[in-house]
C-alpha positions in Angstrom: 0.0 0.0 0.0 1.3 3.4 -1.0 1.9 6.1 1.7 0.7 9.6 1.3 3.3 12.0 2.3 3.4 15.8 3.1 5.9 18.1 4.6 5.2 19.4 8.1 4.8 22.9 6.9 2.1 21.8 4.4 0.0 20.6 7.3 -0.5 24.2 8.2 -0.5 26.0 4.8 -2.0 23.4 2.2 -3.2 20.2 3.8 -4.4 21.2 7.3 -7.2 19.9 9.2 -10.4 19.8 7.1 -8.5 20.0 3.8 -8.6 17.4 1.0 -5.4 15.5 0.5 -4.9 14.0 -2.9 -3.0 10.7 -3.0 -2.6 9.0 -6.3 -6.0 7.7 -7.2 -7.8 8.6 -4.1 -8.7 11.5 -1.8 -8.6 12.0 1.9 -9.5 14.6 4.4 -7.2 15.5 7.3 -9.1 14.6 10.5 -9.5 17.1 13.4 -6.6 17.5 16.1 -8.8 15.6 18.6 -7.7 12.6 16.6 -4.1 13.4 16.5 -1.5 12.2 19.1 0.1 15.4 20.5 2.8 13.3 22.3 4.1 12.4 18.9 4.8 16.0 18.0 7.6 18.2 19.4 6.6 21.1 21.6 7.5 24.5 20.0 8.4 27.2 22.4 6.5 30.5 21.7 4.6 31.6 24.8 3.4 34.9 23.3 1.8 33.2 20.4 0.3 30.5 22.5 -1.3 33.1 24.9 -2.6 35.1 22.0 -4.4 31.9 20.7 -5.7 30.8 24.2 -3.7 27.6 24.5 -0.9 26.4 26.7 1.2 24.5 24.1 2.2 24.6 20.4 3.2 21.4 18.8 4.7 20.5 15.5 2.7 17.9 13.5 4.0 14.4 14.2 6.8 13.0 12.0 6.7 9.6 10.4 7.6 6.1 11.4 7.2 2.7 9.9 4.9 1.3 12.6 2.2 4.0 12.8 0.4 6.6 10.7 1.3 10.2 11.6 -1.9 12.2 10.9 -5.2 10.5 11.0 -7.4 11.0 7.8 -10.8 9.9 6.6 -11.7 9.1 3.0 -13.5 12.0 1.3 -15.4 12.2 -0.8 -17.1 8.9 -0.5 -18.7 9.2 -4.0 -16.5 7.2 -6.4 -16.4 6.6 -10.1 -15.2 3.4 -11.8 -12.9 4.3 -14.8 -13.9 1.1 -16.6 -17.6 0.6 -16.2 -18.3 4.3 -15.5 -20.6 3.5 -12.6 -21.0 6.3 -10.0 -22.0 5.5 -6.4 -20.7 5.4 -2.9 -17.5 3.4 -2.1 -19.3 0.7 -0.2 -21.8 0.0 -3.0 -19.2 0.0 -5.7 -16.4 -2.0 -4.0 -18.4 -4.0 -1.4 -15.7 -3.2 1.1 -15.1 0.2 2.6 -11.4 -0.7 3.1 -10.8 -1.3 -0.6 -11.4 1.1 -3.5 -11.7 -1.5 -6.3 -14.9 -1.8 -8.4 -16.7 -5.1 -8.4 -17.0 -4.9 -12.1 -15.2 -7.5 -14.4 -11.9 -5.5 -14.7 -11.6 -4.8 -10.9 -10.4 -1.3 -11.6 -9.4 1.1 -8.9 -12.0 3.7 -8.2 -11.5 7.4 -8.6 -13.2 10.0 -6.3 -15.8 12.2 -8.0 -14.4 15.5 -8.9 -17.0 17.7 -7.3 -17.9 18.4 -3.7 -20.3 20.9 -2.2 -19.3 23.6 0.5 -20.6 26.7 2.0 -19.1 29.9 3.4 -19.5 28.6 7.0 -17.0 25.8 6.2 -19.4 22.9 5.9 -18.6 20.3 3.2 -20.6 17.4 1.8 -20.9 15.0 -1.2 -22.2 16.4 -4.4 -25.9 15.4 -4.8 -25.4 13.7 -8.1 -28.6 11.6 -7.7 -30.8 14.6 -7.1 -29.1 16.6 -9.8 -30.0 14.0 -12.4 -33.5 13.2 -11.1 -34.1 16.9 -10.2 -35.0 16.0 -6.6 -37.5 13.3 -7.7 -37.2 9.6 -6.8 -39.3 7.4 -9.0 -38.8 4.4 -6.7 -37.3 2.3 -9.4 -33.9 0.4 -9.1 -31.2 3.1 -9.9 -27.8 2.2 -11.4 -26.1 5.4 -12.3 -23.3 6.1 -14.7 -21.0 9.0 -15.4 -20.2 9.2 -19.2 -17.5 11.3 -20.5 -18.2 12.5 -24.1 -14.5 13.0 -24.7 -14.5 16.3 -26.4 -13.1 18.4 -23.5 -12.5 18.0 -19.9 -15.1 20.6 -18.8 -18.1 19.7 -16.8 -20.3 20.1 -19.8 -18.8 16.9 -21.3 -19.6 14.8 -18.2 -23.1 13.3 -18.4 -25.1 11.5 -15.8 -27.4 8.6 -16.8 -29.5 6.2 -14.8 -31.1 2.9 -15.6 -34.6 4.2 -14.5 -34.8 5.9 -17.9 -34.6 9.5 -16.7 -33.3 11.8 -19.3 -29.5 12.1 -19.2 -28.2 15.4 -17.8 -24.7 16.9 -17.9 -22.9 18.6 -15.1 -22.9 21.9 -17.0 -24.0 24.7 -14.6 -23.7 22.7 -11.5 -20.9 25.0 -10.2 -23.1 28.2 -10.4 -23.6 30.2 -7.1 -27.3 29.3 -6.9 -27.3 26.0 -9.0 -28.2 23.9 -5.9 -30.8 26.2 -4.4 -33.6 23.9 -5.5 -32.2 21.2 -3.2 -32.5 23.3 0.0 -30.1 24.7 2.5 -26.7 23.1 3.6 -26.9 20.2 5.8 -24.0 21.5 8.1 -21.8 18.5 7.8 -18.2 18.7 9.3 -16.8 15.4 8.6 -13.3 16.3 9.9 -14.9 16.4 13.4 -16.6 13.0 13.1 -19.3 11.3 10.9 -22.1 12.8 13.0 -20.7 16.2 13.4 -23.2 18.7 12.1 -24.6 22.1 12.9 -27.6 24.2 11.8 -26.9 26.1 8.6 -29.1 28.2 6.2 -26.5 28.8 3.6 -27.0 27.6 0.0 -24.1 25.2 -0.7 -22.0 25.7 -3.8 -20.4 22.8 -5.9 -16.6 23.2 -6.3 -13.9 21.1 -7.8 -12.5 19.1 -4.9 -8.9 20.3 -5.8 -9.8 23.9 -6.0 -7.7 26.2 -3.9 -10.7 27.9 -2.1 -12.0 24.5 -0.7 -9.7 25.2 2.1 -8.3 28.4 3.3 -6.1 28.4 6.5 -6.3 30.8 9.3 -2.6 31.1 10.5 -1.2 33.4 13.1 2.5 33.9 13.4 4.9 35.6 15.8 8.6 36.4 15.8 10.6 35.2 18.7 11.9 38.3 20.6 13.8 38.8 23.8 13.5 37.5 26.5 11.6 34.5 24.8 14.4 34.2 22.3 17.1 33.7 24.8 18.6 30.5 26.1 17.2 30.8 29.7 13.6 31.2 28.5 14.0 28.3 26.2 15.4 26.1 29.0 12.6 26.9 31.3 10.1 26.2 28.5 11.7 22.7 28.0 11.2 21.9 31.7 7.9 23.8 32.2 6.0 20.5 32.9 8.1 20.4 36.1 7.9 24.0 36.9 4.3 25.0 36.1 2.8 24.1 39.4 4.0 26.4 42.1 3.4 24.0 45.0 5.8 21.4 43.2 8.7 23.8 42.7 11.4 23.5 45.5 14.9 24.8 45.9 16.0 21.2 45.5 14.3 21.1 42.1 15.7 24.4 41.0 19.3 23.3 42.1 18.9 20.1 40.2 17.9 22.0 37.0 20.8 24.5 37.5 23.3 21.6 37.6 21.6 20.0 34.6 21.8 23.3 32.6 25.5 23.9 33.5 25.1 27.6 32.6 22.1 29.0 34.8 21.9 29.5 38.4 18.8 28.5 40.5 18.0 32.1 41.1 18.0 32.9 37.4 15.8 30.0 36.6 13.4 31.0 39.6 13.2 34.6 38.3 12.3 33.4 34.7 9.7 31.0 36.1 8.1 33.9 38.1 8.1 36.1 35.1 6.4 33.3 33.0 3.7 32.8 35.6 3.0 36.6 35.9 2.4 36.6 32.1 0.0 33.8 32.2 -2.2 35.8 34.5 -2.4 38.8 32.0 -5.2 39.3 29.5 -5.0 37.4 26.1 -2.6 38.9 23.8 -4.1 40.3 20.6 -2.6 40.3 17.1 -2.0 44.0 17.5 -0.2 43.6 20.8 2.1 40.9 19.3 3.1 43.3 16.5 3.8 46.2 19.0 6.1 44.0 21.0 8.0 42.9 17.9 8.3 46.5 16.5 9.8 47.7 19.8 12.3 44.8 19.8 13.3 45.3 16.3 13.9 49.0 16.9 15.8 48.3 20.1 17.9 45.6 18.3 20.1 43.0 20.0 23.7 41.9 19.4 24.5 38.2 19.4 24.9 37.0 22.9 25.2 33.2 22.4 25.2 30.6 19.5 21.6 29.5 20.5 20.1 33.1 20.4 17.0 33.2 18.1 17.1 36.9 17.7 20.0 39.0 16.5 19.2 42.4 15.1 21.8 45.1 14.6 21.6 48.7 13.6 22.6 49.9 10.0 22.9 53.4 8.6 19.9 54.6 6.7 20.9 55.3 2.9 21.5 59.0 2.5 18.9 59.6 -0.3 16.2 58.1 2.0 17.0 59.7 5.3 14.1 62.1 5.1 11.6 59.3 5.0 13.3 56.1 6.4 14.1 56.5 10.1 15.8 53.1 10.8 17.3 50.1 9.0 18.1 46.9 11.0 20.1 44.0 9.7 18.4 40.8 11.2 21.0 38.2 11.0 18.9 35.6 12.8 15.2 35.3 13.6 12.8 32.7 14.4 9.2 32.7 13.3 6.5 30.4 14.7 3.3 29.8 12.7 0.2 28.2 14.3 -3.0 27.0 12.6 -6.1 28.0 14.6 -8.9 27.5 12.1 -9.8 27.6 8.4 -12.5 28.9 6.1 -14.0 27.7 2.8 -14.8 29.7 -0.4 -13.8 33.0 1.3 -10.8 33.8 3.5 -12.9 36.0 6.0 -11.9 34.8 9.4 -14.8 36.1 11.4 -16.2 33.9 14.1 -19.2 33.1 12.1 -17.0 31.6 9.3 -14.1 30.2 11.1 -14.2 26.5 11.4 -13.0 24.6 14.5 -10.1 22.2 14.4 -11.7 19.9 17.0 -15.2 19.4 18.6 -14.0 20.8 22.0 -11.3 23.3 22.8 -7.9 21.6 23.2 -4.9 22.7 25.2 -2.6 22.8 22.1 -2.5 23.8 18.4 -0.4 22.6 15.5 2.6 24.9 14.7 5.9 25.0 12.8 9.0 27.1 13.3 11.2 28.7 10.7 14.7 30.0 11.2 15.7 32.7 8.9 17.1 36.3 8.4 15.9 39.6 7.0 15.8 43.4 6.9 13.7 45.7 9.0 12.8 49.2 7.8 10.9 51.8 9.9 9.7 55.2 8.6 9.4 58.8 10.0 5.8 58.7 10.9 5.5 62.5 10.9 6.7 62.6 7.2 4.3 60.0 6.3 1.5 61.8 7.8 2.5 65.1 6.0 2.5 63.3 2.7 -0.8 61.6 3.4 -2.4 65.0 3.9 -1.7 66.1 0.4 -4.5 66.4 -2.2 -3.0 63.7 -4.4 -2.7 61.2 -1.6 -6.4 62.0 -0.4 -7.7 61.6 -3.9 -6.0 58.2 -4.4 -7.4 57.0 -1.0 -10.9 58.1 -1.9 -10.6 56.1 -5.2 -9.4 53.2 -3.2 -12.2 53.2 -0.6 -14.7 53.6 -3.5 -13.3 50.5 -5.3 -13.0 48.4 -2.1 -16.3 49.5 -0.4 -14.3 50.9 2.5 -12.8 47.5 3.5 -9.1 47.7 4.8 -6.9 45.9 7.3 -6.4 49.3 8.9 -10.1 50.5 8.7 -10.4 50.6 12.4 -7.4 52.9 12.9 -7.8 56.6 13.3 -6.4 59.2 11.0 -4.5 58.2 7.7 -3.1 54.9 9.0 -5.1 53.1 6.1 -3.5 55.1 3.4 0.0 54.8 5.0 -0.6 51.0 5.3 -1.4 50.7 1.6 1.8 52.7 0.7 4.2 50.8 2.9 2.6 47.5 1.9 3.3 48.3 -1.9 6.8 49.5 -1.1 7.4 46.2 0.8 6.4 44.3 -2.4 8.8 46.5 -4.3 11.8 45.5 -1.9 10.9 41.9 -2.1 10.9 42.0 -5.9 14.2 43.7 -5.9 15.9 41.4 -3.5 14.8 38.5 -5.5 17.2 39.9 -8.1 20.0 41.4 -6.0 20.2 38.7 -3.3 19.4 35.8 -5.7 16.5 34.5 -3.7 13.4 33.3 -5.2 10.5 35.8 -4.4 8.4 32.9 -3.0 11.1 32.3 -0.3 10.7 35.8 1.0 7.9 37.2 3.1 6.7 40.6 4.5 5.5 41.4 8.0 3.8 44.8 8.3 3.8 47.1 11.4 1.2 49.8 10.8 -1.0 51.5 13.3 -1.5 55.0 14.7 2.1 55.0 16.1 4.0 52.3 14.1 5.2 52.6 10.5 7.5 49.8 9.2 8.0 46.4 7.9 10.2 43.3 8.1 11.3 41.5 5.0 12.6 38.0 5.9 13.1 34.5 4.5 10.0 32.4 4.9 11.3 29.1 3.6 11.9 26.1 6.0 14.7 24.8 3.7 18.4 25.9 3.4 17.4 29.0 1.6 16.1 30.3 4.9 19.4 31.3 6.7 22.1 31.7 4.0 22.7 35.4 5.0 22.0 36.7 1.4 19.0 38.9 2.5 20.5 40.2 5.7 23.7 41.3 3.8 21.6 43.6 1.6 20.9 45.8 4.7 24.4 47.4 4.4 24.1 51.0 3.2 26.3 50.5 0.2 23.9 47.7 -0.9 20.5 48.7 0.4 20.5 52.3 -1.1 21.4 51.3 -4.7 18.9 48.4 -4.4 16.1 50.8 -3.3 16.9 53.2 -6.1 17.1 50.5 -8.7 13.8 49.0 -7.5 12.0 52.3 -7.6 13.4 53.1 -11.1 12.4 49.7 -12.5 8.9 49.6 -11.1 8.1 53.2 -11.7 6.7 52.1 -15.0 4.9 48.9 -15.9 4.6 47.0 -19.2 0.9 47.0 -18.6 0.8 50.8 -18.5 -1.4 52.9 -19.1 -3.9 50.3 -18.3 -2.3 49.4 -14.9 -1.6 53.1 -13.7 -5.1 54.1 -14.7 -6.9 51.2 -13.0 -9.8 52.1 -10.8 -10.1 48.7 -9.2 -8.3 45.5 -9.9 -7.2 42.1 -8.4 -9.2 40.1 -5.9 -12.5 41.8 -5.1 -11.2 44.9 -6.8 -9.0 45.7 -3.7 -6.1 47.1 -5.7 -5.7 50.1 -7.8 -2.5 50.5 -9.9 -1.0 46.9 -9.3 -0.7 43.9 -11.6 1.5 40.8 -12.2 3.8 42.8 -14.4 4.8 45.2 -11.5 4.1 44.7 -7.8 2.1 41.5 -7.4 4.0 38.7 -5.7 3.7 34.9 -5.1 0.7 34.4 -2.6 3.0 33.0 0.1 5.1 36.2 0.2 2.2 38.6 0.9 0.4 38.5 4.2 -2.7 40.3 2.7 -3.3 38.0 -0.3 -1.9 40.5 -2.9 -4.6 43.0 -2.0 -4.6 46.6 -0.8 -1.8 47.7 -3.3 -1.4 50.9 -5.3 1.8 51.7 -7.1 0.7 55.2 -7.8 1.0 56.1 -4.2 4.8 55.6 -4.5 5.4 57.2 -8.0 2.5 59.5 -8.6 0.5 59.5 -11.9 1.3 61.0 -15.3 -2.1 62.8 -15.5 -2.5 66.4 -14.3 1.1 66.8 -13.5 1.0 64.3 -10.5 4.3 62.6 -11.4 6.1 64.3 -8.4 3.3 63.7 -5.8 4.3 60.1 -5.0 5.8 59.2 -1.6 9.2 58.4 -3.5 8.9 60.7 -6.4 11.6 63.1 -5.1 14.0 60.2 -4.8 13.1 58.8 -8.1 13.6 62.1 -10.0 16.6 63.1 -8.0 18.2 59.7 -9.1 
């Protein structure tokens, strides 16, 4: 029997709980974490992230062994098709054995899962109602043996035709994937098979048919955090490794602290006790929010930290700001070592809106842990003069672009709840971060997909971190951090601005009034600032190149945030 394999990082980003996992000729669904064995996964130390998600532990997905399966799965969809006799039915009815996926026909062919499933925006998923689709909701009471015929002209749904021995008129699958195509069959049944065969909840949504391999069948909700002092230091990591013994105050004695101090060979009992007390005090604090995590990281990146030991996870040193950018860039940091932890806390289907009404649970009951992965890498941190950004955001040109943006997006923005001009500043810095990633892919030799942005924007913060996001050897070779040196960073910024100040799709791109996903971009396309989806934390949305360079109409070329630098160069 073949073994389906996936990397640990894929169990958060691509094949997490509730997703469909293709394996040769069959398809599985990853079961909820209540079916996982957390003892088989390594504990990942990141107390800040765990607190923000309301759990006590983060654990990596279990790794493989020959004697056990790693991550439990269920077979989904159950609807199967025989490639030889073309019968379509449930697995049990076609094979006679739920453990085997071979048809009982003469050729004993391996069954293939049906290509359509149905899902709704509340995350429920179910089998495609192929019987009701053909019989239009009516059951004649006759014996039904159904077949799925392929006309062979194309691979579209229009060339797939359902037939039945009851004599009903054949019907193709054309139109089955429409938004309201299944409305005649009633509301969603609320099935959540990853939580168990009987896990359902009330739902009044109209389900929609989707290809089981479509990217919107499963959209992860992932929160990440950068390890910062003191959590990134050796003492904090040592206490975390021994937290099971230190968590209960009544069980901690001087004898235990002395024993741990001798075992560590570098920390005193007093140092360990102080760190334990600090950790306990934090656990009594309120739940950390995403905004609070970012503020802590922003302060740590500005303060910087020299390397103190070989096992430090955070090394951030100050570098001079390129001369031509001193009026707008306040700080540049060379981050030679950082550690990012990403945790999966839910998922959505069809739309990536992670509100409570759409976010799907990973288990029937709340658990004490969540699956996570860690990435070791390096990067460049850039912060900006907030007063200069606000002065520019108050210009007529900037206000006009923001009005166009809000009109196209319907007022939606990741920064819409912030006062003042933070939304406009956020779009500008987000676009500039894309420009830098695109330039680093050329000057540092890294593929753009291995780089990632992390935005720090609110009423006080203005900056971003560009860092390696790959878990392989490309993550910590030093090529990105080396570009933070003034003699490299300044020319790279100037070259990137010059290169992306025009687009091969202009004037269509620069004159756009709403493009991209849900029309949430203005002047942005794949020929200029759009990046691989893994690089952008906002899904390639909320971008406008004109904010950086101005527009050629009405003499606005010099009104962009970096127009003076561009024209001076």
